[in-house]
PDB file with SEQRES, HELIX, SHEET and CRYST1 records, atoms N, CA, C and O in Angstrom:
SEQRES   1 A   43  THR PHE GLY LEU LEU VAL THR GLU LEU PHE ILE ALA SER          
SEQRES   2 A   43  GLY SER ARG CYS LEU THR LEU THR PHE ALA SER LEU ASN          
SEQRES   3 A   43  ALA LEU GLY LEU VAL LEU LEU VAL LEU THR HIS ARG ARG          
SEQRES   4 A   43  PHE ASN GLU SER                                              
HELIX    1 AA1 PHE A    2  GLU A   42  1                                  41    
CRYST1    1.000    1.000    1.000  90.00  90.00  90.00 P 1           1          
ATOM      1  N   THR A   1     -18.896  -0.645  46.601  1.00  0.00           N  
ATOM      2  CA  THR A   1     -18.692  -1.384  45.336  1.00  0.00           C  
ATOM      3  C   THR A   1     -18.533  -0.418  44.162  1.00  0.00           C  
ATOM      4  O   THR A   1     -17.777  -0.686  43.228  1.00  0.00           O  
ATOM      5  N   PHE A   2     -19.251   0.709  44.214  1.00  0.00           N  
ATOM      6  CA  PHE A   2     -19.169   1.672  43.124  1.00  0.00           C  
ATOM      7  C   PHE A   2     -17.772   2.285  43.033  1.00  0.00           C  
ATOM      8  O   PHE A   2     -17.214   2.445  41.947  1.00  0.00           O  
ATOM      9  N   GLY A   3     -17.221   2.624  44.205  1.00  0.00           N  
ATOM     10  CA  GLY A   3     -15.874   3.199  44.242  1.00  0.00           C  
ATOM     11  C   GLY A   3     -14.848   2.206  43.710  1.00  0.00           C  
ATOM     12  O   GLY A   3     -13.907   2.578  43.008  1.00  0.00           O  
ATOM     13  N   LEU A   4     -15.045   0.941  44.057  1.00  0.00           N  
ATOM     14  CA  LEU A   4     -14.136  -0.111  43.603  1.00  0.00           C  
ATOM     15  C   LEU A   4     -14.209  -0.246  42.086  1.00  0.00           C  
ATOM     16  O   LEU A   4     -13.189  -0.430  41.421  1.00  0.00           O  
ATOM     17  N   LEU A   5     -15.420  -0.154  41.546  1.00  0.00           N  
ATOM     18  CA  LEU A   5     -15.618  -0.267  40.111  1.00  0.00           C  
ATOM     19  C   LEU A   5     -14.923   0.886  39.390  1.00  0.00           C  
ATOM     20  O   LEU A   5     -14.254   0.684  38.377  1.00  0.00           O  
ATOM     21  N   VAL A   6     -15.090   2.103  39.927  1.00  0.00           N  
ATOM     22  CA  VAL A   6     -14.449   3.283  39.338  1.00  0.00           C  
ATOM     23  C   VAL A   6     -12.934   3.145  39.386  1.00  0.00           C  
ATOM     24  O   VAL A   6     -12.232   3.481  38.432  1.00  0.00           O  
ATOM     25  N   THR A   7     -12.443   2.640  40.524  1.00  0.00           N  
ATOM     26  CA  THR A   7     -10.995   2.460  40.676  1.00  0.00           C  
ATOM     27  C   THR A   7     -10.470   1.444  39.660  1.00  0.00           C  
ATOM     28  O   THR A   7      -9.418   1.644  39.053  1.00  0.00           O  
ATOM     29  N   GLU A   8     -11.214   0.357  39.485  1.00  0.00           N  
ATOM     30  CA  GLU A   8     -10.799  -0.674  38.526  1.00  0.00           C  
ATOM     31  C   GLU A   8     -10.799  -0.125  37.109  1.00  0.00           C  
ATOM     32  O   GLU A   8      -9.895  -0.400  36.320  1.00  0.00           O  
ATOM     33  N   LEU A   9     -11.837   0.665  36.795  1.00  0.00           N  
ATOM     34  CA  LEU A   9     -11.929   1.280  35.475  1.00  0.00           C  
ATOM     35  C   LEU A   9     -10.764   2.235  35.254  1.00  0.00           C  
ATOM     36  O   LEU A   9     -10.161   2.263  34.181  1.00  0.00           O  
ATOM     37  N   PHE A  10     -10.459   3.014  36.280  1.00  0.00           N  
ATOM     38  CA  PHE A  10      -9.366   3.989  36.204  1.00  0.00           C  
ATOM     39  C   PHE A  10      -8.030   3.288  35.971  1.00  0.00           C  
ATOM     40  O   PHE A  10      -7.219   3.720  35.152  1.00  0.00           O  
ATOM     41  N   ILE A  11      -7.817   2.193  36.711  1.00  0.00           N  
ATOM     42  CA  ILE A  11      -6.568   1.428  36.572  1.00  0.00           C  
ATOM     43  C   ILE A  11      -6.469   0.822  35.172  1.00  0.00           C  
ATOM     44  O   ILE A  11      -5.403   0.825  34.557  1.00  0.00           O  
ATOM     45  N   ALA A  12      -7.605   0.298  34.674  1.00  0.00           N  
ATOM     46  CA  ALA A  12      -7.614  -0.326  33.356  1.00  0.00           C  
ATOM     47  C   ALA A  12      -7.317   0.703  32.266  1.00  0.00           C  
ATOM     48  O   ALA A  12      -6.498   0.457  31.380  1.00  0.00           O  
ATOM     49  N   SER A  13      -7.987   1.859  32.335  1.00  0.00           N  
ATOM     50  CA  SER A  13      -7.762   2.901  31.338  1.00  0.00           C  
ATOM     51  C   SER A  13      -6.359   3.477  31.487  1.00  0.00           C  
ATOM     52  O   SER A  13      -5.720   3.832  30.497  1.00  0.00           O  
ATOM     53  N   GLY A  14      -5.884   3.567  32.722  1.00  0.00           N  
ATOM     54  CA  GLY A  14      -4.549   4.091  32.979  1.00  0.00           C  
ATOM     55  C   GLY A  14      -3.475   3.196  32.369  1.00  0.00           C  
ATOM     56  O   GLY A  14      -2.530   3.682  31.748  1.00  0.00           O  
ATOM     57  N   SER A  15      -3.630   1.881  32.551  1.00  0.00           N  
ATOM     58  CA  SER A  15      -2.652   0.947  31.999  1.00  0.00           C  
ATOM     59  C   SER A  15      -2.709   0.959  30.472  1.00  0.00           C  
ATOM     60  O   SER A  15      -1.692   0.798  29.797  1.00  0.00           O  
ATOM     61  N   ARG A  16      -3.921   1.152  29.941  1.00  0.00           N  
ATOM     62  CA  ARG A  16      -4.061   1.213  28.486  1.00  0.00           C  
ATOM     63  C   ARG A  16      -3.367   2.462  27.958  1.00  0.00           C  
ATOM     64  O   ARG A  16      -2.695   2.422  26.927  1.00  0.00           O  
ATOM     65  N   CYS A  17      -3.537   3.579  28.679  1.00  0.00           N  
ATOM     66  CA  CYS A  17      -2.893   4.827  28.298  1.00  0.00           C  
ATOM     67  C   CYS A  17      -1.379   4.669  28.365  1.00  0.00           C  
ATOM     68  O   CYS A  17      -0.650   5.132  27.487  1.00  0.00           O  
ATOM     69  N   LEU A  18      -0.923   4.007  29.420  1.00  0.00           N  
ATOM     70  CA  LEU A  18       0.509   3.791  29.598  1.00  0.00           C  
ATOM     71  C   LEU A  18       1.068   2.955  28.455  1.00  0.00           C  
ATOM     72  O   LEU A  18       2.141   3.248  27.928  1.00  0.00           O  
ATOM     73  N   THR A  19       0.339   1.920  28.079  1.00  0.00           N  
ATOM     74  CA  THR A  19       0.775   1.052  26.988  1.00  0.00           C  
ATOM     75  C   THR A  19       0.840   1.828  25.681  1.00  0.00           C  
ATOM     76  O   THR A  19       1.790   1.690  24.911  1.00  0.00           O  
ATOM     77  N   LEU A  20      -0.182   2.646  25.437  1.00  0.00           N  
ATOM     78  CA  LEU A  20      -0.223   3.455  24.219  1.00  0.00           C  
ATOM     79  C   LEU A  20       0.921   4.463  24.204  1.00  0.00           C  
ATOM     80  O   LEU A  20       1.574   4.664  23.181  1.00  0.00           O  
ATOM     81  N   THR A  21       1.152   5.094  25.354  1.00  0.00           N  
ATOM     82  CA  THR A  21       2.233   6.077  25.455  1.00  0.00           C  
ATOM     83  C   THR A  21       3.574   5.402  25.212  1.00  0.00           C  
ATOM     84  O   THR A  21       4.416   5.923  24.481  1.00  0.00           O  
ATOM     85  N   PHE A  22       3.770   4.232  25.834  1.00  0.00           N  
ATOM     86  CA  PHE A  22       5.023   3.500  25.682  1.00  0.00           C  
ATOM     87  C   PHE A  22       5.230   3.088  24.225  1.00  0.00           C  
ATOM     88  O   PHE A  22       6.342   3.168  23.702  1.00  0.00           O  
ATOM     89  N   ALA A  23       4.143   2.642  23.568  1.00  0.00           N  
ATOM     90  CA  ALA A  23       4.227   2.212  22.178  1.00  0.00           C  
ATOM     91  C   ALA A  23       4.575   3.387  21.268  1.00  0.00           C  
ATOM     92  O   ALA A  23       5.409   3.262  20.371  1.00  0.00           O  
ATOM     93  N   SER A  24       3.929   4.531  21.505  1.00  0.00           N  
ATOM     94  CA  SER A  24       4.188   5.708  20.671  1.00  0.00           C  
ATOM     95  C   SER A  24       5.608   6.223  20.901  1.00  0.00           C  
ATOM     96  O   SER A  24       6.278   6.659  19.964  1.00  0.00           O  
ATOM     97  N   LEU A  25       6.063   6.169  22.159  1.00  0.00           N  
ATOM     98  CA  LEU A  25       7.428   6.598  22.453  1.00  0.00           C  
ATOM     99  C   LEU A  25       8.424   5.659  21.786  1.00  0.00           C  
ATOM    100  O   LEU A  25       9.451   6.099  21.271  1.00  0.00           O  
ATOM    101  N   ASN A  26       8.119   4.369  21.796  1.00  0.00           N  
ATOM    102  CA  ASN A  26       8.964   3.369  21.161  1.00  0.00           C  
ATOM    103  C   ASN A  26       9.064   3.628  19.663  1.00  0.00           C  
ATOM    104  O   ASN A  26      10.146   3.563  19.080  1.00  0.00           O  
ATOM    105  N   ALA A  27       7.894   3.930  19.036  1.00  0.00           N  
ATOM    106  CA  ALA A  27       7.858   4.206  17.609  1.00  0.00           C  
ATOM    107  C   ALA A  27       8.638   5.479  17.294  1.00  0.00           C  
ATOM    108  O   ALA A  27       9.356   5.549  16.296  1.00  0.00           O  
ATOM    109  N   LEU A  28       8.488   6.490  18.162  1.00  0.00           N  
ATOM    110  CA  LEU A  28       9.185   7.755  17.968  1.00  0.00           C  
ATOM    111  C   LEU A  28      10.696   7.547  18.038  1.00  0.00           C  
ATOM    112  O   LEU A  28      11.448   8.099  17.234  1.00  0.00           O  
ATOM    113  N   GLY A  29      11.126   6.745  19.006  1.00  0.00           N  
ATOM    114  CA  GLY A  29      12.544   6.452  19.148  1.00  0.00           C  
ATOM    115  C   GLY A  29      13.083   5.718  17.929  1.00  0.00           C  
ATOM    116  O   GLY A  29      14.209   5.959  17.493  1.00  0.00           O  
ATOM    117  N   LEU A  30      12.272   4.826  17.388  1.00  0.00           N  
ATOM    118  CA  LEU A  30      12.668   4.063  16.207  1.00  0.00           C  
ATOM    119  C   LEU A  30      12.837   4.996  15.003  1.00  0.00           C  
ATOM    120  O   LEU A  30      13.802   4.887  14.246  1.00  0.00           O  
ATOM    121  N   VAL A  31      11.871   5.922  14.842  1.00  0.00           N  
ATOM    122  CA  VAL A  31      11.930   6.890  13.737  1.00  0.00           C  
ATOM    123  C   VAL A  31      13.170   7.768  13.877  1.00  0.00           C  
ATOM    124  O   VAL A  31      13.874   8.018  12.899  1.00  0.00           O  
ATOM    125  N   LEU A  32      13.431   8.233  15.092  1.00  0.00           N  
ATOM    126  CA  LEU A  32      14.608   9.074  15.332  1.00  0.00           C  
ATOM    127  C   LEU A  32      15.884   8.303  15.017  1.00  0.00           C  
ATOM    128  O   LEU A  32      16.827   8.852  14.446  1.00  0.00           O  
ATOM    129  N   LEU A  33      15.906   7.034  15.394  1.00  0.00           N  
ATOM    130  CA  LEU A  33      17.076   6.195  15.150  1.00  0.00           C  
ATOM    131  C   LEU A  33      17.330   6.063  13.647  1.00  0.00           C  
ATOM    132  O   LEU A  33      18.465   6.179  13.184  1.00  0.00           O  
ATOM    133  N   VAL A  34      16.252   5.818  12.897  1.00  0.00           N  
ATOM    134  CA  VAL A  34      16.367   5.675  11.442  1.00  0.00           C  
ATOM    135  C   VAL A  34      16.825   6.981  10.811  1.00  0.00           C  
ATOM    136  O   VAL A  34      17.685   6.984   9.929  1.00  0.00           O  
ATOM    137  N   LEU A  35      16.245   8.099  11.268  1.00  0.00           N  
ATOM    138  CA  LEU A  35      16.603   9.405  10.712  1.00  0.00           C  
ATOM    139  C   LEU A  35      18.068   9.738  10.969  1.00  0.00           C  
ATOM    140  O   LEU A  35      18.769  10.186  10.062  1.00  0.00           O  
ATOM    141  N   THR A  36      18.532   9.525  12.187  1.00  0.00           N  
ATOM    142  CA  THR A  36      19.925   9.822  12.511  1.00  0.00           C  
ATOM    143  C   THR A  36      20.858   8.881  11.755  1.00  0.00           C  
ATOM    144  O   THR A  36      21.944   9.282  11.336  1.00  0.00           O  
ATOM    145  N   HIS A  37      20.434   7.636  11.581  1.00  0.00           N  
ATOM    146  CA  HIS A  37      21.240   6.657  10.859  1.00  0.00           C  
ATOM    147  C   HIS A  37      21.408   7.094   9.403  1.00  0.00           C  
ATOM    148  O   HIS A  37      22.498   7.013   8.838  1.00  0.00           O  
ATOM    149  N   ARG A  38      20.306   7.559   8.806  1.00  0.00           N  
ATOM    150  CA  ARG A  38      20.353   8.022   7.417  1.00  0.00           C  
ATOM    151  C   ARG A  38      21.242   9.248   7.291  1.00  0.00           C  
ATOM    152  O   ARG A  38      21.996   9.382   6.327  1.00  0.00           O  
ATOM    153  N   ARG A  39      21.152  10.142   8.267  1.00  0.00           N  
ATOM    154  CA  ARG A  39      21.934  11.368   8.234  1.00  0.00           C  
ATOM    155  C   ARG A  39      23.418  11.044   8.313  1.00  0.00           C  
ATOM    156  O   ARG A  39      24.231  11.657   7.622  1.00  0.00           O  
ATOM    157  N   PHE A  40      23.770  10.075   9.160  1.00  0.00           N  
ATOM    158  CA  PHE A  40      25.167   9.673   9.299  1.00  0.00           C  
ATOM    159  C   PHE A  40      25.661   8.993   8.020  1.00  0.00           C  
ATOM    160  O   PHE A  40      26.824   9.142   7.647  1.00  0.00           O  
ATOM    161  N   ASN A  41      24.789   8.258   7.360  1.00  0.00           N  
ATOM    162  CA  ASN A  41      25.170   7.577   6.127  1.00  0.00           C  
ATOM    163  C   ASN A  41      25.395   8.568   4.994  1.00  0.00           C  
ATOM    164  O   ASN A  41      26.261   8.357   4.145  1.00  0.00           O  
ATOM    165  N   GLU A  42      24.607   9.662   4.978  1.00  0.00           N  
ATOM    166  CA  GLU A  42      24.732  10.661   3.921  1.00  0.00           C  
ATOM    167  C   GLU A  42      26.060  11.411   4.013  1.00  0.00           C  
ATOM    168  O   GLU A  42      26.708  11.657   2.996  1.00  0.00           O  
ATOM    169  N   SER A  43      26.465  11.773   5.236  1.00  0.00           N  
ATOM    170  CA  SER A  43      27.675  12.570   5.404  1.00  0.00           C  
ATOM    171  C   SER A  43      28.934  11.733   5.204  1.00  0.00           C  
ATOM    172  O   SER A  43      30.044  12.253   5.310  1.00  0.00           O  
TER     173      SER A  43                                                      
END                                                                             
């Protein structure tokens, strides 16, 4: 039961990490998109 609990905790924290990573990558992509868009508008 202890191993199962650790595994469940690991999966839960792992999915949370994945969600956070995906969200930060999404935000980064959005910022890059805005920056490149502004650069194209300036030129």
